[in-house]
N, C-alpha and C positions, 0 to 999 in steps of 0.2 A: 502496499500499500504506499504509495507518495499522499502527501499533504501537498492539493488545491493552494495558497500564499495569495494568491485574489479573492477565491471566493470560500477557501476553508474547509474546504469538503475529502474528507478522503474519497481518491480515485486507484486503483487497477491501471496502473498501463503496459501493457504489454509488452513487449518486444521482443522479435524476431531471434531464437538462438539458434548457433548452428548444426544444423545436422546432414547425415551424409544417407543418402538410400542407396541399396546395393540389389537391384535389377537382372534377376533369372534369366535367360531366353529361354523358353521353352521349345520341346518339339524338332530339338533339331534333327536330320535324318542323320543319317550313318554317311558320315564326308569318307566321297570317295577320289579318286587320285583324277583332277585336274576341273573338279566344281570348283566354279567361283562362289568361293564361301564369306568374300563381303557381298554376294545379294544374296543367298540364303540367308545369311545370319536381317539383312535388313529383310526379308520380305516375312520371314517367322516373327522380329519384331515385330512389325505391324500388324500382324496376321492374330496376335494376342495381344491388340492396341499399348502397346511399348511407342513411346514418340521419342525420339532422341532428341535432346536439348542443348543448350550452344553448351557447350567445355563437356562435357560427356566423355566419360575415361573407358571406351570400351580394352576388357579381360578377355582376353580368350585365348584357352588352353595349347601349347606345345603342341598335344596329338593332333588335333583336328588341326594342326597346318601342316603339319609332316606329312598329313593322310593326303591331302590335296595337293599336296607338290610330290608327291611321289616318295617323299623319305623310306623305302622299304627293302627291307633285304631275307631272301631268303636264306635258311640259314643251313639248308639241306646243298645248297651252290655255295657253300666257302667252304674255301681249302684256310686251315691252320699253317700259319709258320709255321718253324720251329719251337721260333721264340716263344708263340701263341703256346705251344704244346707246352713248354719248360715253365710262361708262367701260372698256365689252370691245375700244372699239378700243386703249383703252394696257395694257389684262393679257389681250389675246388670248385670247380665251373670249369663249362663244357669248350675246347679249345678251339672249338666257332666262336663259337660265344665273346672268347678274349678276343679272335685274330678282328673281330669287327669296331673292339673295345679298343684296340690300337689303330686301326686307321685311323680311327674320328680322335684319334689323342698325341699332343705332342711329347708328353712324356707324363712316366708315373712317379707320381707321390709314396705313393705307399700303397702295402699289402699284404694282404693275412689269411687267412683262410677263410672264403666269403663274402671279401673285400678287397676291392681293386679300385682305389683313387686314384685321379690321370688329373692332368689339366686338359682337358678338350682343345680340339681347334678353335676353338673360338674364345677358348683363353679361360674359360669355368675351372676351376679346382669343382671336382664332383666322384659321386660313384659312376661309373661303369662310362664316364664320357656322355650320361643321355640318355644311353642305346638301353629301352623300352619292350616290354614283352608284355606288359598289364590292358586290358579294355583293344587290342587290336582282333579283329574278327582270325583268324587262322585257317588254313585251305587243309584240303582232306591229304595231301600229300607232302608237307611238313611246313615245320613252325615258323610262324615273321616276325621279323626284330622292326622296329622301329626307330630313325633315327633324329634327331633335333635339325630341321632346316640349316642347309648349308647358312643361309644372313638373317635369324633373326629381323635385322632391321630393317633391312630391304623388307621384310614378308608383312609388317607391319606395317610400314609406309604405305604398302600397297592398297591393304584393305583398309590404313585410312583417308588415302586419294580418296578412292571407288566409294567408302562409305559417305564420304562429305560429299561428292558427284550427285549420290544416291538421296541421301538427309537433306540439303542443305546446311546443317551447320560445320559448328568447328567442332571438330575431336581429338582428343587419342587418342592410339591403339596401343596396348600394351601384352605380348603374347607373353605370353609365364609356363612357369614349369616347376616342381617342385623339388626342393632342393635342400639337404640335411648341409648342418652348420657347425663349423669345429669347434666345442666344451655346450652341442647342445645335444640334446635329444629331438628326437624328431622332427617329423621335416615340417615345412613350411612353403608358398604359392613368395616364386620370388623372379621379381622380370628379364627374362633374358633378349625381350626385343621390347622396343621403344622407340613411338614419335609420334610429336604434336607435343612434347614435353617433353621439361627440362626431367631429367630424374632425382637431379639434387637438388634438395632447398639450403643453399647456400647462406648459414643464420652468421659467418663471425661478421666483428664488428655492430650488430644492434646490439641493444640492450633488454633485460630484464626489465620485471615493475620493479625493482629494489635500485638500480642502475645500474649492475653487470651489468660489464662488457662481452658478449660473448667472443672465445678468439678459436674455439679448434670444433663448433657444432657446425658440425653438413649433416642435414635431415633428406636420406632416401623414401623422397616421396616415393617413386616406381617399384620399389620394394610393396612400403605399408600396403600403398594402394592393390599390389598384386597378393601378400597373404590376405589382407580382408574377402576379394573375390572368392580364392580360394575355399572358404570356408562352405559358399555355396557350393562350387562346384563339386564336391570330393571327390574321395579317392575311387570305387571301383564303379558302383550302378547308379548312381545319382542320373546320369547322362545331364547335364548341362553343365554346355561346356565353354559357353560365353555369358560374361555377365558383364552390365552394364553400371558401372561407379557416377553417383550424379552426389553431387556438393561436395567433390576433392576441392581443394585448395592446392592449384600448381602453377606452375609458370609455364606457363605456353613459348615453343621453340622446337625446331625441327626433330630434334630428338634422338638419344642412341644410349644407346646400353654402354657403347664403351665405357663410356667415365664410369657408373660403377663399379667399377674390376680396378681388382688395386695393382699398383707399380706394382714387378717382383720387389724389388728396391723400397719400398714400405709397406712390407709385409714379414714383423716381424718373427712370425711360426713353418712361414715358411722354407724348404730346407734349399740352403743357398744355392743345390742345384736337386735335380733331379735322383730322387732314389735307384731310376734306371730309366734310363735314355733309351727311345723304341729307336733300336735295330736300323730302320727303314728310317727313320729321320737325324740318324747322329749325324 
């Protein structure tokens, strides 16, 4: 209640409080190679009564982008190298699977039974180079693996430009994957492709409510949005691979996920050199 000094009457003044909405796009079909993913997202959104608004962030799971781009590998067509066979014995994995991981990697940072941590070709530190088996239609003749998009930023830009053309709205697009983090249990959604927004918000030089000047704080807004959207997407049977995030604050821009990756010289915990350099890339 606020006292109106002129009338002396108490009355309630309603202020608009900040809020963020997460809207899952329903009823997306099983995506196939060559599908116009942006048009499918637009049409299914419109069919569900979801209209895009200015500055919406469209969050898309990596899996359907990879499917549309044909980033699939048949396991029975993979011939493992001697290196893959040796590593497979240590990590207790199928040598053919390890071979695919090596092809998608720059080097190995850590390995133990059931775990192979690499720096993949995109510069992301992750298990198995992002090579995935889950939620992939399997052919009768053999198992299929799905790789990450070759250039997730370019994929995000293509979806963004198409959606903006179809909707007439200024949008940002994130392509995300679920990744683990050092020193923390569990996986969360993280951005691997960015378009239409600066993934980082640099708070250095700004002051807090007590006048303290921020010296080192940089917020990873792309990963914050990715993590929030992944709660709706789920990991198994949810079938909600696209989420619209509305009301999130961010700085518009061309965008790139490369700025998220920490330079090796800044990383206090990365080995000075790879635990194992991949022979074919030595």
